[in-house]
C-alpha positions in Angstrom: -20.8 224.9 140.3 -22.5 222.7 137.8 -20.1 219.5 139.0 -21.7 220.0 142.5 -22.3 216.4 144.3 -25.4 214.9 143.8 -27.4 211.3 143.9 -27.2 209.2 141.2 -30.7 207.6 141.1 -29.8 204.7 138.2 -27.0 203.5 140.3 -27.8 204.0 143.4 -24.7 205.7 144.3 -23.4 209.4 145.3 -21.1 211.4 142.9 -18.3 213.6 144.0 -17.5 217.0 143.0 -14.6 217.1 140.4 -12.7 220.0 142.3 -12.7 218.0 145.1 -11.2 215.3 143.2 -8.8 217.5 141.0 -7.5 218.6 144.7 -6.9 215.6 146.2 -5.1 214.5 143.1 -3.0 217.6 143.5 -2.0 217.1 147.1 -1.3 213.4 146.7 1.1 214.3 143.6 2.1 217.0 145.9 2.4 215.3 149.2 2.4 211.6 147.4 6.3 211.9 147.1 7.3 213.5 149.7 5.3 210.6 152.1 7.3 208.4 149.8 10.5 209.3 150.9 9.4 210.8 154.1 10.2 207.9 155.8 13.6 206.8 153.9 14.3 210.5 154.7 13.9 210.7 158.2 15.3 207.1 158.5 18.5 208.5 156.7 18.5 211.3 159.1 17.8 210.1 162.3 20.5 207.4 161.8 22.9 209.9 160.5 22.5 211.9 163.8 22.6 208.9 165.8 25.7 207.5 164.2 27.2 211.4 165.2 26.4 210.7 168.3 28.1 207.5 169.0 31.0 208.8 167.0 31.4 211.6 169.2 30.9 209.1 172.3 33.9 207.1 170.7 36.1 210.4 170.1 35.5 211.5 173.8 36.4 208.1 174.7 39.5 207.4 172.7 40.4 211.4 173.8 40.5 210.2 177.5 42.8 207.1 176.7 45.1 208.9 174.9 45.3 211.6 178.0 45.7 208.5 180.2 48.4 207.4 178.0 50.3 210.4 177.7 50.5 210.5 181.4 52.1 207.0 181.5 54.1 207.9 178.6 55.6 210.6 180.9 56.5 207.7 183.7 58.0 205.8 181.2 60.3 207.9 180.1 61.4 208.7 183.8 62.4 204.8 183.9 64.2 205.4 181.0 66.4 208.3 182.5 66.7 205.8 185.9 68.6 203.6 184.0 70.7 205.8 183.0 71.4 207.2 186.2 71.7 203.4 187.6 74.5 202.5 184.6 76.2 206.4 185.6 75.6 205.9 189.5 75.3 202.2 190.0 78.3 201.8 192.4 78.1 204.5 194.4 74.9 203.5 196.8 74.2 206.8 198.7 74.6 208.6 195.3 71.9 206.2 194.0 69.7 207.0 196.6 69.9 210.6 196.8 69.0 210.7 192.9 66.3 208.4 193.2 64.7 210.3 196.0 65.0 213.9 194.4 63.4 211.9 191.3 60.6 210.6 193.4 60.4 214.4 195.3 59.8 216.0 191.6 57.5 213.9 189.8 53.9 214.4 192.0 52.4 210.9 190.3 55.7 208.8 191.4 54.9 207.0 194.9 58.5 205.2 195.4 61.0 203.8 192.8 63.0 200.3 193.1 66.5 199.0 191.3 66.5 195.4 191.1 69.8 193.5 190.4 69.5 190.4 188.4 68.8 188.2 191.3 65.4 190.1 191.7 66.7 191.7 194.8 66.3 195.5 195.4 69.7 197.0 195.4 68.2 200.6 195.2 65.0 202.8 196.3 63.9 205.8 195.9 61.0 207.1 198.7 59.3 210.2 199.6 60.8 212.3 202.5 57.9 211.1 204.5 59.2 207.5 203.7 62.7 207.7 203.7 63.5 206.4 207.2 62.1 203.2 206.0 64.6 202.9 203.1 66.8 199.6 205.1 63.5 197.8 205.0 63.5 197.5 201.2 66.9 197.0 200.5 67.4 193.3 199.7 63.7 192.4 199.3 63.8 189.3 196.8 60.8 190.7 194.3 60.8 187.6 192.2 57.4 187.0 192.7 56.1 190.0 191.2 54.2 189.3 188.6 55.0 192.5 186.5 59.0 192.4 187.2 58.9 188.8 185.5 56.7 190.7 182.7 59.5 193.1 182.1 62.1 190.9 182.3 60.6 189.0 179.2 59.8 192.1 177.3 62.1 195.1 176.0 59.3 197.8 176.6 57.6 199.0 179.6 55.4 196.6 181.6 52.4 197.8 183.5 50.5 195.9 186.3 46.6 195.7 187.0 45.8 198.6 189.4 45.7 198.2 193.2 45.3 200.0 196.1 48.7 200.8 198.0 48.9 199.4 201.4 51.4 202.0 202.8 49.8 205.4 201.1 46.2 203.9 201.0 46.0 205.6 197.0 45.2 203.9 194.0 48.3 203.2 192.4 49.9 200.6 189.1 53.4 199.6 188.9 55.8 199.6 186.0 58.8 198.4 185.1 61.6 198.2 182.3 64.4 196.1 181.5 67.7 197.5 180.6 70.5 194.7 180.7 70.6 193.2 183.9 68.8 195.8 185.8 64.9 196.3 186.6 63.4 199.8 187.2 60.3 199.3 189.1 57.8 202.6 189.7 54.8 203.1 191.8 52.4 205.5 190.2 49.9 207.3 191.9 46.6 207.0 189.6 44.5 210.0 191.6 46.4 212.6 189.6 45.2 210.3 186.1 41.7 210.6 187.5 41.8 214.1 188.0 43.4 214.9 184.7 40.7 213.0 182.9 37.8 214.7 185.2 39.3 218.0 184.5 40.0 218.0 180.6 37.4 215.5 179.2 34.4 214.6 181.6 34.1 217.9 183.4 33.7 219.7 179.7 31.0 217.0 178.3 29.1 216.1 181.9 30.1 212.5 180.9 31.4 210.1 183.4 34.8 208.3 182.9 36.2 205.1 184.1 39.1 203.5 183.9 39.5 199.6 184.5 41.9 197.1 183.7 41.8 194.1 181.6 39.8 191.8 183.9 36.9 194.6 184.5 38.5 196.1 187.6 37.8 199.6 188.5 40.8 201.6 188.6 38.7 204.6 188.8 35.0 205.5 188.3 33.0 208.8 188.7 29.9 207.1 189.4 28.7 206.2 192.8 27.7 202.7 192.1 30.6 200.4 191.0 28.3 197.6 189.6 26.7 200.1 187.4 30.1 200.3 185.7 31.2 196.9 185.5 28.0 195.7 184.0 28.4 198.8 181.4 31.9 197.7 181.0 30.9 194.2 180.5 28.3 194.4 177.8 30.4 197.0 175.7 33.1 194.7 175.4 30.7 191.9 174.3 29.7 193.9 171.6 33.2 195.5 171.0 34.4 191.8 170.8 31.5 190.5 168.2 32.4 193.4 166.1 29.3 195.5 166.6 31.4 198.9 167.7 32.5 200.3 170.6 29.9 202.8 171.1 26.4 201.6 171.8 23.2 202.3 173.7 22.8 199.5 176.6 20.4 198.9 179.7 21.8 198.3 182.7 19.5 198.4 185.8 16.4 199.4 183.8 18.0 202.4 182.4 19.5 203.5 179.1 23.4 204.5 179.0 25.2 205.4 175.8 28.5 204.2 176.5 32.3 203.7 174.6 35.2 202.3 175.4 38.7 202.5 174.1 41.5 200.5 175.0 44.5 202.4 176.7 47.7 201.9 174.2 50.4 199.5 175.4 48.0 198.0 178.0 45.2 196.0 179.0 43.3 199.2 180.3 40.1 200.5 179.1 38.8 203.8 179.2 35.0 204.1 179.3 32.8 207.1 178.7 29.1 206.7 179.6 26.1 208.9 179.8 22.3 208.9 180.5 20.9 207.8 176.5 17.9 210.3 176.6 20.4 213.3 177.3 22.9 211.8 174.3 19.9 212.0 172.2 18.4 214.6 172.6 19.3 216.1 169.2 17.7 213.4 167.7 14.3 214.2 169.4 15.0 217.9 168.3 15.6 216.6 164.7 12.5 214.6 164.3 10.5 217.3 165.8 11.5 219.2 162.9 11.2 216.8 160.1 7.3 216.5 161.1 6.9 220.7 161.4 8.8 220.8 157.7 6.4 217.9 156.6 3.0 219.3 158.0 3.5 222.4 156.6 4.4 221.1 152.8 1.1 219.3 153.3 -0.2 222.5 154.1 0.7 224.1 150.7 -0.2 221.5 149.0 -3.7 221.0 150.1 -4.1 224.7 149.4 -3.0 224.6 145.9 -4.6 221.3 145.1 -8.0 223.7 145.9 -6.7 226.5 143.7 -5.7 223.8 140.6 -9.2 222.1 141.5 -11.3 225.4 141.0 -9.3 226.6 137.7 -9.4 223.4 136.1 -12.9 222.5 136.7 -14.4 225.4 135.2 -13.7 224.6 131.5 -14.4 221.0 132.3 -17.9 222.3 133.3 -18.4 224.2 129.5 -16.8 220.9 127.8 -19.6 219.0 129.6 -22.8 221.2 128.6 -20.9 221.3 125.2 -21.0 217.7 125.2 -24.4 217.2 126.2 -25.2 219.7 123.4 -23.6 217.5 120.7 -24.8 214.2 122.1 -28.2 216.0 121.4 -27.6 216.6 117.8 -26.8 220.3 118.0 -23.3 220.1 116.0 -23.1 223.9 116.2 -22.1 224.2 120.1 -18.8 225.0 120.7 -16.6 225.5 123.9 -16.1 229.4 124.8 -13.0 231.1 124.6 -10.1 230.8 127.2 -6.6 232.5 128.1 -5.3 229.2 128.6 -3.5 227.8 125.6 -4.6 224.1 126.4 -8.1 225.1 127.1 -7.9 226.9 123.8 -6.6 224.0 122.0 -9.5 221.7 123.4 -11.9 223.9 121.9 -10.4 223.4 118.9 -10.3 220.1 118.9 -14.2 219.8 119.9 -15.2 221.9 116.8 -13.1 219.5 114.6 -14.6 216.5 116.4 -18.3 218.1 116.0 -17.7 218.4 112.6 -16.4 215.2 112.1 -18.9 213.8 114.1 -21.5 215.5 111.8 -19.9 213.9 109.0 -19.4 210.7 110.1 -22.9 210.0 111.3 -24.0 210.8 107.3 -22.0 208.3 106.7 -23.1 205.7 108.6 -27.1 206.9 107.5 -25.8 206.3 103.8 -24.1 202.5 104.8 -27.2 201.7 106.7 -29.6 202.5 104.1 -27.6 200.6 101.6 -27.4 197.8 103.7 -30.6 197.2 105.5 -33.3 196.2 103.3 -31.6 194.5 100.2 -30.4 191.2 99.9 -28.8 188.7 97.6 -27.1 190.0 94.4 -28.9 193.4 95.0 -26.9 193.6 98.5 -24.0 192.9 97.0 -24.0 195.3 94.1 -25.1 198.1 97.1 -22.1 197.3 98.9 -19.9 197.1 95.8 -20.8 200.8 95.0 -20.6 202.0 98.4 -17.0 200.4 98.6 -16.6 202.3 95.3 -17.8 205.8 96.9 -15.8 205.2 99.9 -12.5 204.7 98.5 -12.6 206.3 94.9 -11.6 203.2 93.4 -12.6 201.6 89.7 -12.9 198.1 90.4 -14.6 196.4 93.1 -15.6 192.9 93.9 -17.5 190.9 95.9 -16.1 187.3 96.2 -16.8 183.6 97.2 -14.0 181.4 98.3 -14.3 178.0 96.2 -13.0 174.1 97.0 -9.3 174.1 95.7 -8.2 177.8 96.5 -10.4 179.4 93.8 -12.7 182.8 94.0 -15.6 183.4 92.3 -16.9 187.0 92.3 -20.4 187.3 93.5 -20.8 190.8 91.8 -18.2 192.8 89.9 -18.1 196.5 89.6 -16.0 197.9 86.6 -15.7 201.6 85.9 -19.6 202.2 87.7 -20.6 199.1 85.7 -21.7 195.4 86.5 -19.8 193.3 84.7 -20.7 189.2 84.5 -19.0 187.0 87.0 -15.6 185.9 86.9 -13.1 182.9 88.4 -9.8 183.3 89.8 -6.9 181.4 91.5 -6.2 182.8 94.8 -2.7 181.9 94.7 -0.2 184.7 94.2 -2.9 187.5 94.1 -3.5 190.6 96.8 -6.5 188.3 97.9 -4.7 185.7 99.2 -2.9 188.4 101.7 -6.6 189.6 102.5 -7.5 185.7 103.2 -4.6 185.3 105.6 -4.5 188.8 107.7 -7.6 189.9 107.2 -7.3 193.6 105.8 -4.4 194.7 103.2 -3.9 198.0 102.0 -1.6 198.4 99.1 -1.7 202.3 98.5 1.2 202.0 95.5 2.6 199.6 93.3 0.6 196.6 93.9 1.7 195.0 90.2 5.4 194.9 91.3 4.7 192.9 94.5 2.4 190.6 92.6 3.7 190.2 89.2 1.9 186.6 88.5 -1.5 188.6 88.9 -2.5 188.7 85.2 -6.0 190.5 86.1 -3.6 193.5 88.0 -1.4 193.7 84.9 -4.5 193.7 82.5 -6.3 195.8 84.5 -3.1 198.0 85.0 -3.9 198.3 88.9 -1.8 200.7 91.0 -3.6 200.2 94.3 -5.4 197.9 96.1 -7.5 197.5 99.5 -9.1 193.9 100.6 -11.0 192.1 103.6 -12.0 188.8 103.8 -15.2 187.4 104.8 -15.6 185.4 107.8 -18.8 183.2 108.4 -20.1 182.7 111.7 -17.7 180.1 112.8 -14.6 182.0 112.0 -13.7 180.4 108.7 -12.8 182.9 105.7 -15.5 182.2 103.2 -14.4 184.8 100.6 -12.9 188.3 100.0 -14.1 192.3 99.9 -11.6 193.8 96.9 -10.9 197.6 95.6 -8.3 197.9 92.7 -7.8 201.6 91.4 -5.3 202.8 88.6 -4.1 205.6 91.1 -2.5 206.0 94.3 -5.1 205.2 97.4 -5.3 206.7 100.5 -7.6 204.7 103.0 -8.2 206.5 106.1 -9.0 204.8 109.2 -13.1 206.1 108.7 -12.7 204.2 105.3 -11.1 201.0 107.0 -13.8 201.4 109.4 -16.5 201.6 106.7 -15.1 198.5 104.7 -14.7 196.4 107.4 -18.8 197.5 108.2 -19.2 196.5 104.5 -17.2 193.3 104.7 -19.3 192.1 108.0 -23.0 192.5 105.9 -21.5 190.8 103.0 -20.1 188.2 105.2 -23.3 187.6 106.6 -25.4 187.5 103.6 -23.1 184.8 102.0 -23.5 182.5 105.1 -27.0 182.6 105.1 -27.2 181.7 101.3 -24.8 178.8 102.2 -27.0 177.6 104.8 -30.0 178.1 102.6 -28.3 175.8 99.9 -26.8 173.3 102.3 -30.5 173.5 103.9 -31.6 172.5 100.5 -29.6 169.8 99.5 -29.9 168.1 102.7 -34.0 168.4 102.5 -33.1 166.8 98.9 -31.5 164.0 100.2 -34.2 163.3 102.9 -36.5 163.0 100.2 -34.4 160.9 98.4 -33.9 158.9 101.2 -37.4 158.5 102.3 -38.4 157.7 98.7 -35.6 154.8 98.8 -36.9 153.7 102.3 -40.4 153.4 101.2 -39.1 151.8 97.9 -37.4 149.5 100.0 -40.2 148.4 102.0 -42.0 148.1 98.9 -39.1 145.8 97.3 -38.9 143.5 100.3 -42.4 142.3 100.5 -43.0 141.7 96.6 -39.8 140.0 97.4 -40.8 138.1 100.2 -44.2 136.8 98.2 -42.4 136.0 94.8 -39.6 133.9 96.8 -42.1 131.7 97.8 -43.6 131.0 94.6 -40.0 130.5 93.1 -39.4 128.2 96.3 -42.8 126.1 94.8 -41.8 126.7 91.0 -38.4 125.5 91.6 -39.1 122.6 94.2 -41.9 120.8 92.2 -39.7 121.4 89.0 -36.9 119.6 90.8 -38.7 117.0 91.6 -40.5 116.8 88.3 -36.9 116.3 87.4 -36.1 113.5 89.2 -39.2 111.5 87.0 -38.6 110.0 83.8 -39.5 112.5 80.8 -39.0 112.5 76.9 -36.1 115.1 75.3 -38.9 117.5 74.8 -40.4 117.4 78.5 -36.6 117.6 79.8 -36.0 120.7 77.4 -39.4 122.3 78.5 -38.5 121.7 82.3 -34.9 123.2 82.1 -36.9 126.2 80.3 -39.0 126.7 83.8 -35.6 125.8 85.7 -33.8 128.7 84.0 -37.0 131.3 84.3 -37.1 130.6 87.7 -33.2 131.1 88.6 -33.4 134.1 86.5 -36.6 135.4 88.7 -34.5 134.6 92.0 -31.7 136.7 90.7 -34.3 139.5 90.0 -35.5 139.1 94.1 -31.8 138.9 95.1 -31.6 142.4 93.6 -34.6 143.7 95.0 -33.4 142.4 98.5 -30.0 143.8 98.3 -31.4 147.2 97.3 -34.2 147.3 100.4 -30.7 145.7 102.2 -33.3 142.6 103.7 -31.2 139.7 102.2 -29.2 137.7 104.2 -26.0 138.4 104.0 -22.4 135.9 104.9 -20.1 138.7 105.6 -16.3 137.5 106.5 -12.9 138.8 106.5 -11.5 138.8 103.0 -8.7 140.4 100.8 -10.8 142.7 98.8 -7.7 142.6 96.3 -8.0 139.0 95.9 -11.7 139.3 95.1 -11.0 141.6 92.3 -8.3 139.4 90.9 -10.6 136.6 90.9 -13.2 138.5 89.3 -10.6 139.5 86.1 -11.5 136.4 84.4 -14.8 136.8 84.2 -14.5 140.5 83.3 -12.4 140.4 80.6 -15.0 138.4 78.2 -17.9 140.8 79.6 -16.1 144.3 78.4 -14.9 143.0 74.6 -11.6 143.4 73.3 -12.0 147.1 72.0 -11.8 148.3 75.4 -8.7 148.9 77.4 -9.3 146.9 80.5 -7.3 147.0 84.0 -7.2 146.1 87.9 -4.5 147.7 89.9 -4.6 146.3 93.2 -1.9 147.1 95.9 0.8 144.4 97.1 -0.3 144.3 100.6 -4.0 142.8 101.4 -7.0 145.3 101.9 -9.1 143.9 104.2 -12.7 144.2 104.6 -15.6 142.7 106.6 -18.0 141.8 103.8 -19.6 139.4 101.5 -17.5 138.5 98.8 -20.4 137.2 96.6 -22.0 140.9 97.2 -18.7 142.9 96.5 -18.5 140.4 93.3 -22.0 141.7 92.3 -21.1 145.5 93.0 -18.3 145.2 90.7 -19.8 143.3 87.9 -23.0 145.7 87.9 -20.3 149.1 87.6 -18.3 147.2 85.0 -21.8 146.2 83.0 -22.8 150.0 83.1 -19.4 151.4 82.0 -19.2 149.0 79.5 -22.6 150.4 78.0 -21.3 153.8 78.2 -18.6 152.9 75.7 -20.6 151.7 72.5 -17.3 152.5 70.6 -14.5 151.2 72.8 -12.8 153.1 75.5 -10.7 152.7 78.7 -11.9 150.9 82.2 -9.7 150.5 85.1 -10.5 149.3 88.6 -8.4 150.6 90.8 -7.6 149.6 94.7 -6.0 151.6 97.8 -6.6 152.2 101.0 -6.6 155.4 103.1 -9.3 158.0 104.4 -12.9 157.9 103.5 -14.6 161.0 102.0 -16.1 163.5 105.1 -18.9 162.3 107.2 -17.7 158.7 106.6 -17.2 157.5 110.0 -15.5 154.2 110.6 -16.7 150.8 112.0 -16.2 151.0 116.2 -16.0 147.3 116.0 -12.9 147.1 113.3 -9.5 147.3 115.0 -8.0 148.8 111.8 -8.1 152.5 110.9 -8.8 153.7 107.3 -11.1 152.8 104.5 -10.8 150.8 101.5 -11.1 152.9 98.3 -12.4 151.3 95.1 -12.5 153.0 92.1 -14.2 152.0 88.4 -13.2 155.0 85.8 -14.2 155.0 82.2 -14.0 156.9 79.1 -17.6 156.9 78.2 -20.2 159.2 76.9 -20.7 160.6 81.0 -24.0 161.8 82.4 -25.1 165.5 83.0 -25.9 166.4 86.4 -29.9 165.8 86.0 -28.8 161.9 85.4 -26.6 162.0 88.0 -28.6 162.8 91.2 -31.2 159.6 89.9 -28.8 156.8 89.1 -29.3 155.3 92.7 -33.0 155.4 92.4 -34.6 151.7 91.8 -36.1 151.2 88.6 -34.5 154.4 87.1 -32.7 153.6 83.7 -31.4 155.6 80.6 -31.3 151.8 78.7 -34.4 150.9 76.5 -36.8 149.2 78.1 -36.0 145.7 76.9 -32.6 145.9 78.3 -32.5 147.1 81.8 -34.5 146.6 84.4 -32.9 149.6 86.7 -32.2 147.8 89.5 -28.3 147.4 89.0 -27.1 150.8 90.6 -29.7 150.7 93.6 -28.4 147.3 94.3 -25.2 148.2 94.4 -26.1 151.4 96.7 -27.7 148.7 98.6 -25.2 146.5 99.2 -22.2 149.4 99.9 -24.5 150.6 102.4 -25.4 147.2 104.1 -21.7 147.5 104.4 -21.2 150.5 106.2 -20.0 152.0 103.1 -20.6 155.0 101.1 -20.8 155.6 97.1 -20.1 158.3 94.9 -19.9 159.1 91.3 -18.4 161.8 89.6 -19.2 162.6 85.9 -19.8 165.0 83.0 -21.1 164.6 79.6 -18.4 163.6 77.5 -15.7 163.3 80.1 -16.4 159.6 81.2 -17.3 158.4 84.9 -15.5 157.6 87.9 -17.6 155.4 90.8 -16.0 155.2 94.0 -16.9 153.0 96.9 -15.7 153.0 100.2 -15.6 150.5 102.6 -14.3 150.3 106.1 -11.2 148.5 106.6 -10.7 145.3 109.2 -7.9 144.3 111.3 -5.8 141.1 108.8 -7.0 138.2 109.8 -7.6 134.4 108.3 -10.4 134.3 105.6 -13.8 132.5 106.5 -13.5 129.2 105.3 -16.3 129.3 102.2 -19.4 127.0 102.5 -18.9 123.6 101.3 -20.0 122.4 98.1 -23.4 120.7 97.7 -23.3 117.2 97.8 -25.9 114.8 96.5 -28.9 113.9 99.1 -28.8 110.7 100.7 -32.0 108.7 102.3 -32.8 110.0 105.8 -33.5 107.5 108.4 -36.4 107.7 111.1 -36.1 111.3 112.2 -39.0 113.0 112.7 -38.8 116.6 111.2 -41.4 119.3 112.3 -42.1 121.6 109.4 -43.8 125.0 110.1 -44.9 127.5 106.8 -47.9 129.3 106.3 -47.9 129.0 102.7 -49.5 125.6 102.1 -47.9 125.2 98.6 -44.2 125.3 100.2 -45.2 123.6 103.3 -46.8 120.6 101.3 -43.5 120.8 98.9 -41.1 120.5 101.9 -42.9 117.6 103.2 -42.9 116.0 100.3 -39.0 116.8 99.3 -38.3 115.4 102.8 -40.9 112.0 103.1 -39.2 111.1 99.4 -35.8 110.6 101.2 -37.0 108.9 104.1 -37.4 111.4 107.1 -41.0 111.3 108.8 -43.0 114.9 108.8 -45.0 116.7 110.9 -46.0 120.0 109.5 -48.2 123.1 111.1 -49.3 126.1 109.3 -49.3 128.1 112.2 -46.9 128.9 115.3 -49.3 127.9 117.8 -50.4 124.4 116.0 -46.5 124.0 116.2 -46.1 124.8 119.6 -49.1 122.5 120.9 -47.0 119.7 119.3 -43.9 120.8 121.0 -45.4 120.6 124.2 -46.2 116.7 123.8 -43.0 115.2 124.8 -44.0 111.7 124.0 -44.1 112.9 120.5 -40.5 112.5 118.8 -39.3 115.9 116.7 -35.5 115.5 115.9 -35.8 119.1 113.7 -37.7 122.3 113.7 -38.0 123.1 110.6 -39.6 127.0 110.2 -40.5 130.3 108.1 -39.2 133.5 109.8 -42.0 135.7 108.8 -45.2 133.9 109.7 -48.6 135.7 111.4 -49.0 135.0 115.2 -45.2 135.4 116.1 -42.3 135.1 113.4 -40.1 131.7 113.5 -37.3 133.4 115.8 -39.7 133.3 118.8 -41.2 130.0 117.8 -37.3 128.7 118.3 -36.6 130.6 121.6 -40.2 128.9 122.8 -39.3 125.4 121.5 -35.7 125.1 122.8 -37.6 126.0 126.4 -39.9 122.7 125.6 -36.7 120.7 124.2 -33.6 122.4 125.0 -31.3 120.2 122.7 -33.9 120.6 119.6 -32.1 121.1 116.5 -33.5 124.4 114.3 -33.2 125.8 110.7 -34.8 129.0 109.7 -35.6 129.6 106.2 -36.9 132.8 104.8 -36.9 135.1 101.5 -37.3 138.7 103.5 -36.0 138.7 106.8 -34.5 141.1 109.5 -31.1 140.6 109.2 -29.8 141.4 112.4 -32.7 139.4 114.3 -31.8 136.4 112.1 -28.2 136.8 112.7 -28.8 137.0 116.4 -31.2 133.8 116.6 -28.8 131.7 114.7 -25.6 132.4 116.9 -27.6 131.9 120.2 -29.3 128.9 119.1 -26.4 127.1 116.9 -29.0 127.3 114.2 -28.7 127.8 110.4 -30.5 129.5 107.5 -31.8 128.0 104.2 -32.7 130.8 101.9 -35.7 131.3 100.0 -35.9 130.2 96.9 -34.2 126.8 98.1 -33.9 123.2 96.0 -34.4 119.9 97.4 -30.7 119.4 97.6 -30.1 122.1 99.7 -32.8 121.7 101.8 -32.0 117.7 102.5 -28.2 118.9 102.9 -29.3 121.3 105.6 -31.5 118.8 107.1 -28.7 116.2 106.8 -25.9 118.4 108.7 -28.6 119.0 111.6 -30.0 115.6 112.4 -28.0 112.9 110.2 -25.1 113.3 112.3 -22.2 110.5 112.1 -24.8 108.3 110.4 -25.4 110.3 107.3 -21.8 111.0 106.9 -21.2 106.9 107.0 -24.3 106.4 104.3 -22.7 108.9 101.8 
């Protein structure tokens, strides 16, 4: 056959014939249940047969016990008759003796009879003829010591003694006694006849051995040659009987198995025991087991034969099916199964033909789908998908949509009655597309308008049916929908559902690609913007550094000149110089803030109090034609920032808002606390969670998207050239980012503008103390100050400022010169006043090396452009302070006095 066993090289294993497999399965199905029930069935049958054997043995023992009891009843009847005789002839001794002798003579089992009076003495005796001469020996004997006599006087029923061997006759005997009135009649019963009767009527017929035992296990009679076997067997059977395990059981005695049964003799303490060799007793069980296994083997043989026949019958049409399937896999859709007389095989042939046609049609559909979605992309792909969905479902309307934030959908393509329409946008709620988003695939074959009465688009289109799928991105998130609508009832088969699923997957892949491309472009734009901002920041920082040096010279020499006698015009001219220097310093601070290189002094402050403190200054700034208001929460909003810089942020935003409302409007500053925007992490050093949100909203002219994208660029401004520098919002951006915050802008032409500033919340705490107000400089003592400054003009200026107020000054233009002075320990130096940014090494390294030479030397840094983090660390480590450039003579003298003046300086003031 074609299903013959052969090797499979690809998998390295051996194939098997289907015929053998089917034969094995048939055998297992036929024999399996039989094997499954064989063990319990055998157990039941063998158990039943065993119980039957035990029951037969028990019945036999009870029959023998009943026979013994019957003979004993006969003796008790004789006793009852003797009582009547005693009652009639008790006074006539001769008559009484004659009657008793005749009873003994006519009753074979009786050996002798005694009549005992109330004093337990024998008054009459019945003996056999052979013993009649000994009558006088018995008369008058006292029997009060006989146990059976005492038992009879205490009971109204006959009392039986244990078995004993008669001293007179030598035969096995037992005594029975019965009381009536004051008289007791005793009879000695010979048990040999009882043994012969039991042997003849019971044991001899069944090939079993009988034994009669008393309550102590003494053998009354037994057919066993060894009495010890009977006693052991009786003892073990008695133990089982008293334990409630039955009166018949198989027992091992002396290495041999016996089947024994016990039955009690009614109204006595005797036991009748039946025993038999266990092998002989259970012979029928062995016959039954042989019969059982014979039947099981015969059934297995018949099942194997039937399985072989079934395997051959079933395998042949399967071989034909295999050949036809191979032909179908090779593209031969005309392959068919041969005719068969079997109904099932004929049905299989018909089903195979239908499957072949379906595969051919399905291949054509899949080829069409592949051609539709393989090479196109973008809008062309969405249009191709819409056309294919319309062809598959027969619907007039097809939409491929993208899910937007806020529960909206925007169409990527819209096919209506064979033509593509303009893109549409609609709310997702209360529409069948919402169900598609929630459940993946939904089909409403009719009545969709009644199910979604609030969907105006369904009503306008007159849609009767709907089929929709959700589009999922690579992470499983729903990003859009694919929907088809028809004005007629719709039937969507499983094949159509599969096609829709393929088309939806392709649309989701393309939409995911487009979103990733848009995000990549946005990221590249932000990266370029960040790079430009960083480059401009570095340029601004360098310019500010040099400019601060110039401003320090201008301001310093102007301050010293102001101390000289001047006329009014000279004083006015000097004020103009100082004012210009101050404005230039303000511009420099904006440049440093923008480049995030300004030395800030952050502290924990309540942002609400900062805003409230600005109210008085901002109100005149915005004017009376603007409805201005500040809203702060009742509870403090703590942030860790420089309050002066925060004030600068607010002022810049308010100035810009006022400029956007030339004819007046509404300006609101609102402070709240909550979560930050996406991607904004919390300060890990802060003990509080969340962010403070500062929103500045105006109703001004607004900005278009192109302007909004450039507002934070330095030197970009929409104001006329003489009205703005272009550093306001870039300065705001630098301050916010320096405070680990984030700023965002929302604006549209004619709709106003909202700036939102997020700052990390800080743990509530006491406000940091502000710097003390500057005091008038006082004359110094004999302290020596080492001034290290690479700019000659500033170094000479600092020297003149200090010397004019009594300080002794050493100056150095390079750090190496300063280190040489510091290494001369004979030269007194009370303070190191050093610039931070210098050639050879910066001021921080110089201060560290100076402290190595002079550990207690006070240090004052000065700079207009520095690494804030490094400077802060050095100030904290050395206990130093920083004097920002440009500085005044008052500021310089105040700092020096704080560092070296000590208590003496305070006393002078």
